[in-house]
N, C-alpha and C positions, 0 to 999 in steps of 0.2 A: 183656273188657279186654285190651288189647294187650300189657301188661307182666305177666309171670308171676313170682311169687316161688317160688324153689326151696329155701327153708329146710327144708321137710319132707323133701325128698330128701337134703339134706346131713346133716340130723340123723339120718335113718335109716341112712345110710352110716356115720356115726360112732357110731351107737347111743346118741344123747343124748336125754334127756327135756327137756321144755319147762322144767321147774323148774331143771335143771342149766344150760341155756342162759341163762335169765333171771338166775340168780344169778351165773354165771360172767362174763356180759357186762355185768352191772350194769343190766339193763333190767327194766321191769315185766313181770310174767307176761302181762298182757293184751296188751302190745306183741308179745311172742313168739307168743302165741296167734293174733293177727290175721295176722301174717306167715306163720305155719305153715299156716294155713287159707286163705291168699291172699285175705283179706277187706279189706285196707287199700287206701285210695285214694291215700295219699301216705306217703313215708318220709323222715324227717329225716336229713341227712348224719351227725349224731351217732350215730343208731341204726345206720346202715350201718357207721360207723367201729367201734363197739363190737362188732358182730357179726363183722365181718371180722377184727378183732383176736383175738377169742375163738376163732373157727372156723379161723383161719389161712387165709383165702381172700380173693378179690378181689370187689368189688361185682358184677362181671359173672358171678361164680359164683352169686350170690344172685338176681339179676334178669336176665331174658331178655325180649327182644321177640318176641312171637308175633303175626304179622299176622292180623287178623281176616279171615274168609272173606267174599268179596264176596256180598252178599245177592241180587244180580241174576243169579248164575251158575246 
């Protein structure tokens, strides 16, 4: 996938647990789990809003574009 979620990196830097983020941001633990493990295929703006508010960050801090390598190279 070309979009990578950096929630695990941010949580590690801030020494936060999934339960703390879920409760603090008002999200389901399964939502945080999916983002943490970069297993989601879509993210709702409301989820980004809650995470950014709780973590005091920007959406660009959570999501980055990583170009896929050309399979013909």
